[in-house]
MARBA-3410 file (N, C-alpha, C, O; in Angstrom, 1 decimal):
184
190.7,-160.2,123.8,191.5,-160.7,122.7,192.4,-159.6,122.1,192.0,-158.5,122.0 ~ 193.6,-160.0,121.8,194.5,-159.0,121.3,194.6,-159.1,119.7,194.6,-160.2,119.2 ~ 194.5,-157.9,119.1,194.6,-157.8,117.7,195.3,-156.5,117.4,195.4,-155.6,118.2 ~ 195.8,-156.4,116.2,196.4,-155.1,115.7,195.7,-154.6,114.5,195.1,-155.4,113.7 ~ 195.8,-153.3,114.2,195.4,-152.8,113.0,196.6,-152.5,112.1,197.6,-151.9,112.6
196.6,-153.1,110.9,197.7,-152.9,110.0,197.2,-152.8,108.6,196.1,-153.1,108.3 ~ 198.2,-152.5,107.7,197.9,-152.4,106.3,197.6,-153.9,105.8,198.1,-154.8,106.4 ~ 196.7,-154.0,104.8,196.5,-155.3,104.2,197.8,-155.9,103.6,198.6,-155.1,103.2 ~ 197.9,-157.2,103.6,199.0,-157.9,103.0,198.4,-158.9,102.0,197.3,-159.4,102.2 ~ 199.2,-159.2,101.0,198.7,-160.1,100.0,198.3,-161.5,100.6,197.3,-162.1,100.1
199.0,-161.9,101.6,198.6,-163.2,102.1,197.3,-163.2,102.9,196.8,-164.3,103.2 ~ 196.7,-162.0,103.2,195.5,-162.0,103.9,194.3,-161.7,103.0,193.1,-161.6,103.5 ~ 194.5,-161.6,101.7,193.4,-161.2,100.8,192.3,-162.2,100.8,191.1,-161.8,100.8 ~ 192.6,-163.5,100.8,191.5,-164.5,100.8,190.7,-164.4,102.1,189.5,-164.6,102.0 ~ 191.3,-164.1,103.2,190.6,-164.0,104.5,189.7,-162.7,104.4,188.6,-162.7,104.9
190.2,-161.6,103.8,189.4,-160.4,103.6,188.2,-160.7,102.7,187.0,-160.3,103.0 ~ 188.4,-161.5,101.7,187.2,-161.8,100.8,186.2,-162.6,101.6,185.0,-162.4,101.5 ~ 186.7,-163.6,102.4,185.7,-164.4,103.2,184.9,-163.5,104.2,183.7,-163.7,104.3 ~ 185.5,-162.5,104.8,184.8,-161.6,105.7,183.7,-160.9,105.0,182.6,-160.8,105.4 ~ 184.1,-160.4,103.8,183.1,-159.6,103.0,181.9,-160.6,102.6,180.8,-160.2,102.6
182.3,-161.8,102.2,181.2,-162.8,101.8,180.3,-163.1,103.0,179.1,-163.3,102.8 ~ 180.9,-163.3,104.2,180.1,-163.6,105.4,179.2,-162.4,105.8,178.1,-162.6,106.4 ~ 179.7,-161.2,105.7,179.1,-160.0,106.2,177.9,-159.5,105.3,176.9,-159.1,105.8 ~ 178.1,-159.6,104.0,177.2,-159.1,103.0,176.4,-160.3,102.4,177.0,-161.4,102.3 ~ 175.2,-160.1,101.9,174.4,-161.2,101.3,174.8,-161.6,99.9,174.4,-162.6,99.4
175.7,-160.8,99.3,176.2,-161.2,97.9,177.7,-161.1,97.9,178.3,-160.6,98.9 ~ 178.3,-161.5,96.8,179.7,-161.3,96.6,180.1,-160.0,96.0,181.3,-159.8,95.6 ~ 179.2,-159.1,95.8,179.4,-157.8,95.1,180.5,-157.0,95.8,181.4,-156.5,95.1 ~ 180.5,-157.0,97.1,181.6,-156.2,97.8,182.9,-156.8,97.7,183.9,-156.1,97.5 ~ 183.0,-158.1,97.7,184.3,-158.8,97.6,184.8,-158.6,96.2,186.0,-158.3,96.0
184.0,-158.7,95.2,184.4,-158.4,93.8,184.8,-156.9,93.6,185.7,-156.6,92.9 ~ 184.1,-156.0,94.3,184.4,-154.6,94.2,185.8,-154.4,94.7,186.6,-153.6,94.1 ~ 186.1,-154.9,95.9,187.5,-154.7,96.4,188.5,-155.3,95.5,189.6,-154.6,95.3 ~ 188.3,-156.4,94.9,189.3,-157.0,94.0,189.5,-156.1,92.8,190.6,-155.9,92.3 ~ 188.4,-155.5,92.3,188.5,-154.7,91.1,189.2,-153.3,91.5,190.0,-152.9,90.7
188.9,-152.8,92.6,189.5,-151.5,93.1,191.0,-151.8,93.2,191.9,-151.0,92.8 ~ 191.4,-152.9,93.8,192.8,-153.3,94.0,193.5,-153.4,92.6,194.6,-152.9,92.4 ~ 192.9,-154.2,91.7,193.4,-154.4,90.4,193.6,-153.2,89.6,194.6,-153.1,88.8 ~ 192.8,-152.2,89.8,192.8,-150.9,89.0,193.6,-149.8,89.8,193.6,-148.7,89.3 ~ 194.3,-150.2,90.8,195.1,-149.2,91.6,194.3,-148.1,92.3,194.8,-147.0,92.4
193.0,-148.4,92.6,192.2,-147.4,93.3,192.1,-147.5,94.8,191.4,-146.8,95.4 ~ 192.9,-148.4,95.4,192.9,-148.5,96.8,193.8,-147.5,97.4,195.0,-147.5,97.1 ~ 193.3,-146.6,98.2,194.2,-145.6,98.8,194.6,-146.1,100.2,195.8,-146.0,100.6 ~ 193.7,-146.6,101.0,194.0,-147.2,102.3,193.2,-148.5,102.4,192.0,-148.5,102.2 ~ 193.8,-149.5,102.8,193.2,-150.8,103.1,193.8,-151.4,104.3,195.0,-151.8,104.4
193.0,-151.4,105.4,193.5,-151.9,106.7,192.7,-153.2,107.1,191.6,-153.4,106.8 ~ 193.4,-154.0,107.9,192.8,-155.1,108.6,193.0,-155.1,110.1,194.0,-154.5,110.5 ~ 192.1,-155.6,110.8,192.3,-155.9,112.2,192.6,-157.4,112.2,191.9,-158.2,111.7 ~ 193.7,-157.8,112.8,194.2,-159.1,112.8,194.9,-159.6,114.0,195.5,-158.8,114.8 ~ 194.7,-160.9,114.3,195.5,-161.5,115.3,196.8,-162.1,114.6,197.0,-161.7,113.4
197.6,-162.8,115.3,198.7,-163.4,114.7,198.4,-164.3,113.5,199.2,-164.5,112.6 ~ 197.2,-164.9,113.6,196.9,-165.9,112.5,195.7,-165.7,111.7,195.5,-166.3,110.7 ~ 194.8,-164.7,112.1,193.6,-164.5,111.3,193.2,-163.0,111.2,193.4,-162.2,112.1 ~ 192.5,-162.7,110.1,191.9,-161.4,109.9,190.5,-161.4,110.5,189.7,-162.3,110.3 ~ 190.2,-160.3,111.3,188.9,-160.2,112.0,188.0,-159.1,111.3,186.8,-159.2,111.4
188.7,-158.2,110.6,187.9,-157.1,110.0,188.7,-156.4,109.0,189.9,-156.6,108.9 ~ 188.0,-155.7,108.1,188.7,-155.0,107.0,187.9,-153.7,106.7,186.7,-153.6,106.8 ~ 188.7,-152.7,106.3,188.2,-151.4,105.9,189.0,-150.9,104.7,190.2,-151.0,104.7 ~ 188.3,-150.2,103.8,188.9,-149.8,102.6,188.5,-148.3,102.3,187.3,-148.0,102.5 ~ 189.4,-147.5,101.8,189.1,-146.2,101.4,189.6,-146.0,99.9,190.7,-146.5,99.6
188.8,-145.4,99.1,189.1,-145.2,97.7,188.7,-143.8,97.2,188.1,-143.1,97.9 ~ 189.2,-143.4,96.0,189.0,-142.1,95.5,187.5,-141.8,95.2,186.7,-142.7,94.8 ~ 187.1,-140.6,95.4,185.8,-140.1,95.1,186.0,-138.8,94.4,187.0,-138.1,94.5 ~ 185.0,-138.3,93.6,185.0,-137.0,93.0,183.7,-136.3,93.1,182.7,-136.9,93.4 ~ 183.8,-135.0,92.9,182.6,-134.2,92.9,182.4,-133.4,91.6,183.3,-133.1,90.9
181.1,-133.2,91.3,180.7,-132.4,90.2,179.8,-131.3,90.6,178.8,-131.5,91.3 ~ 180.2,-130.0,90.4,181.4,-129.6,89.8,182.6,-129.8,90.7,182.5,-129.9,91.9 ~ 183.7,-130.0,90.0,184.9,-130.3,90.8,185.3,-129.1,91.6,185.0,-127.9,91.3 ~ 186.0,-129.3,92.7,186.5,-128.2,93.6,187.8,-128.6,94.1,188.4,-129.7,93.8 ~ 188.4,-127.7,94.9,189.8,-127.9,95.4,189.9,-128.9,96.5,191.0,-129.3,96.9
188.8,-129.2,97.2,188.8,-130.1,98.3,189.2,-131.5,97.9,188.7,-132.0,96.9 ~ 190.1,-132.2,98.7,190.5,-133.6,98.4,189.6,-134.5,99.2,189.5,-134.4,100.5 ~ 188.9,-135.4,98.6,187.9,-136.3,99.2,188.3,-137.7,99.0,189.0,-138.1,98.1 ~ 187.8,-138.5,100.0,188.0,-140.0,99.9,186.7,-140.7,100.4,186.0,-140.1,101.2 ~ 186.5,-141.9,99.9,185.3,-142.6,100.3,185.6,-143.8,101.1,186.6,-144.6,100.8
184.9,-144.1,102.2,185.0,-145.3,103.0,184.0,-146.3,102.5,182.8,-146.1,102.6 ~ 184.5,-147.4,102.0,183.6,-148.5,101.6,184.4,-149.5,100.8,185.3,-149.1,100.0 ~ 184.2,-150.8,101.1,183.4,-151.3,102.1,184.1,-151.5,103.4,185.3,-151.2,103.5 ~ 183.4,-151.8,104.4,183.9,-152.0,105.8,183.1,-153.2,106.4,181.9,-153.3,106.3 ~ 183.9,-154.1,107.0,183.2,-155.3,107.5,184.1,-155.9,108.7,185.3,-155.9,108.6
183.4,-156.5,109.6,184.0,-157.2,110.7,183.3,-158.6,110.7,182.1,-158.7,110.6 ~ 184.1,-159.6,110.9,183.6,-161.0,111.0,182.4,-161.0,111.9,182.5,-160.5,113.1 ~ 181.3,-161.6,111.6,180.1,-161.6,112.4,180.3,-162.1,113.8,179.7,-161.6,114.8 ~ 181.2,-163.1,114.0,181.5,-163.7,115.3,182.4,-162.8,116.1,182.6,-163.2,117.3 ~ 182.9,-161.7,115.6,183.7,-160.8,116.4,183.1,-159.4,116.4,183.8,-158.4,116.8
181.9,-159.2,116.0,181.3,-157.9,116.0,180.9,-157.5,117.5,180.9,-158.3,118.4 ~ 180.8,-156.2,117.7,180.4,-155.6,119.0,181.6,-155.8,120.1,181.3,-155.9,121.2 ~ 182.8,-155.9,119.6,183.9,-156.0,120.5,184.9,-154.9,120.3,186.1,-154.9,120.8 ~ 184.5,-153.8,119.6,185.4,-152.6,119.4,186.3,-152.7,118.2,187.1,-151.8,117.9 ~ 186.3,-153.8,117.5,187.2,-154.0,116.3,186.9,-153.0,115.2,187.7,-152.4,114.7
185.6,-152.9,114.9,185.2,-152.0,113.9,185.5,-150.5,114.2,185.9,-149.7,113.4 ~ 185.3,-150.2,115.5,185.6,-148.8,115.9,187.0,-148.5,115.7,187.4,-147.4,115.3 ~ 187.9,-149.4,116.1,189.3,-149.2,115.9,189.7,-149.1,114.5,190.6,-148.3,114.1 ~ 189.1,-149.9,113.6,189.4,-149.8,112.2,189.0,-148.5,111.6,189.8,-147.8,110.9 ~ 187.8,-148.0,112.0,187.4,-146.7,111.5,188.2,-145.6,112.0,188.7,-144.7,111.2
188.6,-145.6,113.3,189.4,-144.5,113.9,190.8,-144.5,113.2,191.3,-143.4,112.9 ~ 191.4,-145.6,113.1,192.7,-145.7,112.4,192.6,-145.2,111.0,193.5,-144.5,110.5 ~ 191.6,-145.7,110.3,191.4,-145.3,108.9,191.2,-143.8,108.7,191.8,-143.2,107.8 ~ 190.4,-143.2,109.5,190.1,-141.8,109.5,191.4,-141.0,109.8,191.7,-140.0,109.2 ~ 192.2,-141.5,110.7,193.4,-140.8,111.1,194.4,-140.8,109.9,195.1,-139.8,109.6
194.5,-142.0,109.2,195.3,-142.1,108.0,194.9,-141.2,106.9,195.7,-140.6,106.2 ~ 193.5,-141.0,106.7,193.0,-140.1,105.7,193.4,-138.7,106.1,193.9,-137.9,105.2 ~ 193.3,-138.3,107.3,193.7,-137.0,107.7,195.2,-136.8,107.5,195.7,-135.7,107.0 ~ 196.0,-137.8,107.9,197.5,-137.7,107.7,197.9,-137.6,106.2,198.9,-137.0,105.9 ~ 197.0,-138.1,105.3,197.3,-138.0,103.9,196.7,-136.7,103.3,196.7,-136.5,102.1
196.3,-135.8,104.2,195.8,-134.4,103.8,194.5,-134.4,103.0,194.3,-133.5,102.3 ~ 193.6,-135.4,103.3,192.3,-135.3,102.7,191.5,-134.3,103.5,191.7,-134.2,104.7 ~ 190.6,-133.6,102.8,189.8,-132.6,103.4,188.6,-133.2,104.1,188.1,-132.7,105.1 ~ 188.0,-134.3,103.4,186.9,-134.9,104.0,186.7,-136.4,103.5,187.3,-136.7,102.5 ~ 186.0,-137.1,104.3,185.7,-138.5,103.9,184.2,-138.7,103.9,183.5,-138.2,104.8
183.7,-139.5,102.9,182.3,-139.7,102.8,182.0,-141.2,103.1,182.9,-142.1,103.0 ~ 180.8,-141.5,103.6,180.3,-142.8,104.0,178.8,-142.9,103.7,178.1,-142.0,104.0 ~ 178.4,-144.1,103.3,177.0,-144.4,103.1,176.7,-145.5,104.1,177.1,-146.6,103.9 ~ 176.0,-145.1,105.2,175.7,-146.1,106.2,174.8,-145.6,107.3,174.1,-144.6,107.1 ~ 174.7,-146.3,108.4,173.8,-146.0,109.5,174.3,-144.8,110.2,175.3,-144.7,110.8
173.4,-143.7,110.2,173.8,-142.5,110.9,174.1,-142.7,112.4,174.9,-142.0,112.9 ~ 173.3,-143.5,113.0,173.5,-143.7,114.5,174.9,-144.3,114.7,175.6,-143.9,115.7 ~ 175.4,-145.2,113.9,176.7,-145.8,114.1,177.8,-144.8,113.7,178.7,-144.6,114.5 ~ 177.8,-144.3,112.5,178.9,-143.4,112.0,179.0,-142.1,112.6,180.0,-141.4,112.6 ~ 177.9,-141.5,113.2,178.0,-140.2,113.9,178.9,-140.3,115.1,179.5,-139.3,115.5
179.1,-141.5,115.6,180.0,-141.6,116.8,181.5,-141.3,116.4,182.3,-141.0,117.2 ~ 181.7,-141.3,115.1,183.1,-141.1,114.6,183.2,-139.7,113.9,184.2,-139.4,113.3 ~ 182.2,-138.8,114.2,182.3,-137.5,113.6,181.7,-137.3,112.3,181.8,-136.2,111.7 ~ 181.0,-138.3,111.8,180.3,-138.2,110.5,179.0,-137.4,110.7,178.3,-137.6,111.7 ~ 178.7,-136.5,109.8,177.4,-135.7,109.8,176.7,-135.9,108.5,177.3,-136.3,107.4
175.5,-135.6,108.5,174.7,-135.6,107.3,175.3,-134.7,106.2,175.5,-133.5,106.4 ~ 175.6,-135.3,105.0,176.4,-134.5,104.0,175.6,-133.4,103.4,176.1,-132.4,102.9 ~ 174.3,-133.6,103.3,173.4,-132.6,102.6,173.4,-131.3,103.3,173.1,-130.2,102.7 ~ 173.7,-131.2,104.6,173.8,-129.9,105.3,174.9,-129.0,104.7,174.9,-127.8,104.9 ~ 175.9,-129.7,104.0,177.0,-128.9,103.4,176.7,-128.7,101.9,177.5,-128.1,101.2
175.6,-129.2,101.4,175.3,-129.1,100.0,175.9,-130.3,99.2,176.0,-130.2,98.0 ~ 176.3,-131.3,99.9,176.9,-132.5,99.2,175.8,-133.5,98.9,175.2,-134.0,99.9 ~ 175.7,-133.9,97.7,174.7,-134.9,97.3,175.4,-136.2,96.8,176.6,-136.2,96.7 ~ 174.6,-137.2,96.6,175.2,-138.5,96.1,174.5,-139.1,95.0,173.3,-138.8,94.8 ~ 175.1,-140.0,94.3,174.5,-140.7,93.1,173.4,-141.7,93.5,172.7,-142.2,92.7
173.3,-142.1,94.8,172.3,-143.0,95.3,171.0,-142.4,95.7,170.1,-143.1,96.0 ~ 171.0,-141.1,95.7,169.8,-140.4,96.1,169.2,-140.7,97.5,168.0,-140.8,97.7 ~ 170.1,-140.9,98.4,169.7,-141.0,99.8,170.2,-139.8,100.6,171.1,-139.1,100.1 ~ 169.6,-139.5,101.7,170.0,-138.3,102.4,170.6,-138.6,103.8,171.8,-138.4,104.0 ~ 169.8,-139.0,104.8,170.3,-139.2,106.1,171.5,-140.2,106.2,172.4,-140.0,107.0
171.5,-141.2,105.3,172.5,-142.2,105.4,173.8,-141.8,104.6,174.8,-142.5,104.8 ~ 173.8,-140.7,103.9,175.0,-140.2,103.2,175.7,-139.2,104.1,175.1,-138.1,104.4 ~ 176.8,-139.5,104.6,177.5,-138.7,105.6,178.9,-138.3,105.2,179.5,-138.9,104.4 ~ 179.4,-137.3,105.9,180.7,-136.7,105.6,181.4,-136.5,107.0,180.8,-136.1,107.9 ~ 182.7,-136.7,107.0,183.6,-136.4,108.1,184.6,-135.4,107.6,185.4,-135.7,106.7
184.5,-134.2,108.1,185.4,-133.1,107.6,186.6,-133.0,108.4,186.6,-132.9,109.7 ~ 187.8,-133.1,107.8,189.1,-133.0,108.5,189.6,-131.6,108.5,190.1,-131.1,109.5 ~ 189.4,-130.8,107.4,189.9,-129.5,107.3,189.3,-128.7,106.1,188.5,-129.3,105.3 ~ 189.5,-127.5,106.1,189.0,-126.7,105.0,187.5,-126.4,105.1,186.8,-126.7,106.1 ~ 187.0,-125.8,104.1,185.5,-125.5,104.0,184.7,-126.7,103.8,185.2,-127.8,103.5
183.4,-126.5,103.9,182.5,-127.6,103.6,182.5,-128.1,102.2,182.6,-127.2,101.3 ~ 182.3,-129.3,101.9,182.2,-129.8,100.5,180.9,-129.5,99.9,179.9,-129.2,100.7 ~ 180.8,-129.5,98.6,179.5,-129.3,98.0,179.5,-130.0,96.6,180.6,-130.2,96.1 ~ 178.4,-130.2,96.0,178.3,-130.8,94.7,177.7,-132.2,94.7,177.3,-132.6,95.8 ~ 177.8,-132.9,93.6,177.4,-134.3,93.5,178.6,-135.1,93.6,179.5,-135.0,92.8
178.6,-136.0,94.7,179.8,-136.8,94.9,179.6,-138.1,94.2,178.5,-138.7,94.2 ~ 180.6,-138.7,93.6,180.6,-139.9,92.9,181.8,-140.8,93.4,182.9,-140.3,93.5 ~ 181.4,-142.1,93.6,182.5,-143.0,94.0,183.2,-143.4,92.7,182.8,-143.1,91.6 ~ 184.3,-144.1,92.9,185.1,-144.6,91.7,184.2,-145.4,90.8,183.3,-146.0,91.2 ~ 184.6,-145.3,89.5,183.7,-146.0,88.5,183.5,-147.5,88.8,182.5,-148.1,88.3
184.4,-148.1,89.5,184.3,-149.6,89.8,183.0,-149.8,90.6,182.4,-150.9,90.5 ~ 182.5,-148.9,91.4,181.3,-149.1,92.1,180.1,-149.2,91.1,179.2,-150.0,91.4 ~ 180.1,-148.5,90.0,179.0,-148.5,89.1,179.1,-149.8,88.2,178.1,-150.2,87.6 ~ 180.2,-150.4,88.0,180.4,-151.5,87.1,179.8,-152.8,87.7,179.6,-153.8,87.0 ~ 179.6,-152.8,89.0,179.0,-154.0,89.6,177.6,-153.7,90.1,177.2,-152.6,90.3
176.9,-154.8,90.4,175.6,-154.6,91.1,176.0,-154.4,92.6,176.3,-155.4,93.3 ~ 176.0,-153.2,93.0,176.5,-152.8,94.4,175.2,-152.6,95.2,174.4,-151.8,94.9 ~ 175.2,-153.3,96.3,174.1,-153.0,97.3,174.7,-152.1,98.4,175.8,-152.3,98.9 ~ 173.9,-151.2,98.7,174.3,-150.2,99.8,173.5,-150.6,101.0,172.3,-150.6,101.0 ~ 174.2,-150.9,102.1,173.6,-151.4,103.3,173.8,-150.4,104.5,174.7,-149.6,104.6
172.8,-150.4,105.3,172.8,-149.6,106.5,172.9,-150.6,107.7,172.1,-151.4,107.8 ~ 174.0,-150.4,108.4,174.3,-151.4,109.5,173.7,-150.9,110.8,173.8,-149.8,111.2 ~ 173.2,-151.9,111.6,172.9,-151.7,113.0,173.3,-153.0,113.7,172.5,-153.9,113.8 ~ 174.6,-153.0,114.1,175.2,-154.2,114.7,175.1,-155.3,113.7,175.7,-155.3,112.6 ~ 174.3,-156.4,114.0,174.2,-157.5,113.1,173.1,-157.4,112.1,172.9,-158.4,111.3
172.3,-156.3,112.1,171.2,-156.2,111.1,171.8,-155.6,109.9,172.7,-154.8,109.9 ~ 171.1,-155.9,108.8,171.5,-155.4,107.5,170.3,-155.1,106.7,169.6,-156.0,106.3 ~ 170.0,-153.8,106.4,168.8,-153.5,105.6,169.3,-153.0,104.3,170.2,-152.1,104.2 ~ 168.7,-153.4,103.2,169.1,-152.9,101.9,168.5,-151.5,101.8,167.3,-151.4,101.9 ~ 169.3,-150.6,101.5,168.9,-149.2,101.4,168.6,-148.9,99.9,167.6,-148.3,99.6
169.6,-149.3,99.0,169.4,-148.9,97.6,170.2,-150.0,96.8,171.1,-150.6,97.3 ~ 169.8,-150.2,95.6,170.4,-151.1,94.7,170.8,-150.3,93.5,170.0,-149.5,93.0 ~ 172.0,-150.5,93.0,172.4,-149.9,91.8,173.0,-150.9,90.9,173.9,-151.6,91.2 ~ 172.5,-151.0,89.7,173.0,-152.0,88.7,173.7,-151.3,87.6,174.2,-151.9,86.7
END
């Protein structure tokens, strides 16, 4: 099947919402994306699409560390591929293109909360080895992909919109979804 990776377009927003609703057990991720978009917090939002339909979506938004440092960071979340199109390389291409765009925008590192077996394929490593912690208090599943500069450190926090919703953090293993943490 042929598809392209491109920036999101307004006409595809409802399809992106549907993918998030089908992939996750609640509408929290769909609402999160809408809120990030409405508040101007979307830095990169890509879709994998055919001529007529969206197959996958990935979003990158601002993150911060305490204490603050000079490193520029970005967070990957959420990320979803339609269940009927998973395991066909669509997700891999979305991640690779997204990470390249992060690097092109001169970010020093990208963080992700997810399955270490899956995300390590893309250069993500356990963030705590660099002294980087997260507000969800998980270790192995909190990962960082370093593009340049020194290693990050401190407590990383996602954009405030993540805290405003009941956000479920999932660890993916192809079509499996295990709830790792809940934050209300």
